[in-house]
Structure formats: C-alpha cells, structure tokens
N, C-alpha and C positions, 0 to 999 in steps of 0.2 A: 442503438449504438453499441459498438463493441467496446469490450473493456478490456485491460491488460489481465491476464490471468494469475499475475504474481501480485499486483498492487492494486487493482481496481480502477487505475487512471483510466478516463474515457479515451478511445483511440478515435479521435475525432477526424482524423484523416491519415493516409497511409505513411506520411513522413514521420509519423510517431511510432511506427510499428517497427520493432528490430528482428523479430523472429517469429517462429510458431513451433510450438511442440504438442504432443496428443492432448493436452490440456487448453489449448487455445494459443492466442496471439500473445506477445509481451511487448512491453514498451521500450523506448529507448533508454530511459532510466533504470530498469532492470536488467539492461544487457551490459555485458563487460566489452571491451576494446575489440573483442574477436566477434561480437554479437551473440554470444552464448548467454544464456541466462546466468546472471550473478548468482551466488550461493545466498541462502536463505537470511544468515546474519547480516550480509550486506543490504540487502532488501529491507529488512527491519529497521537497520541503523537509518538508512535514507529516509525512510517514512516517518521516523522519529525526528529526525531533522527538519524534514518537510514540514511536520505539524508545528513545530517548534518555531520556524520562521513564518509560516501563514497564518496562524492564528493569535490574534492579538492576546497577551497574557496565559499563553499556553506553555508550562513548564515540562520539564522533562517527564516527569512520573504521567502528566495527563496525557503527552505524546505518545508514550509508550502504550498505556490503556488503550487509547484510540488506535493503534497500528494493530496490537493484538487483537480488537474486536474485528477491525476491515480485515487483517490476513486471516483469522481464523474462519471468516465466513466464506473464504474461496476455495473452492474443491482442490486446487492443487496443494495447497497447505492443509487441507485435511488429509490428505493422501501422501503428504511429504512433510509430517510435522518437524518443526526444529524447537530447541530448547528454548528460544527467545520468547515463544508464545505461552512458555508457562507462566503464570502468575496473573495478578489481576487484568479486568478488560473493562473497558467503557460500558455502561449501562446502554440499551436501547436508546433512552431518551437524551444520554448524556451525547452518544455518538451523532444522532440526529441533529442537535443543537449545534455541535461543533461543524459538521457538513454544511450545516445552513449558514454558518460565520463565513466559511469559505465560498460559498456561493456569492454571498452580499459583497465580497471582495472582489470578485473576478469581473 
C-alpha cells in the first residue's frame, strides 16, 4: 500500500491523495487549500495533534517524539529537514507500541 510521503498515512484509496511530487504522493491532510504540500512546521504540528487526540494518555512531549521518529524516517524529511525535527525522538519499541495502540483503536 502506498503511504503519504510527508506523514506516512496509508493512502488506502485515491480520495486521500492530494498531490504528488518527486518524493511521491501526499495526503489530503498534508496539503493546503490549493492542493500544495504544507510546510514542515504545519505537518509536524498536525502530527502532534493527531497523536495527542488518537492515543489514550499521549501528552505533548510523547506526541512530539513520535512525530519526530516518524518524519525522520521518511525520505522527504531526510532531504528537506526542518527545525522541528531536532530533539528527542521515540525509541523503536515506544514507536511500535504506540502505533499498535492506533491500530487497535481503528
């Protein structure tokens, strides 16, 4: 399954695809009103808000570490780093555990 190149959301069907660039397709949540890719700060903040709302007991600090781990694993952010990605990130096991929590809630 394809994933959003900016946030790694599964692109389960074409209705979730907002656009495409040299790195791949990006989702409707990572696009602005014109359909262009949002800036990194906006995508980072949206990821933090998502994790805080979707994972029981997730606080801002944990959500930021999860987003850093996720975004830093994506080729786009490796080639286009942003200041928000500097700082502590979730461990591999912590990331897996929290992604499993998301899966169990779906």
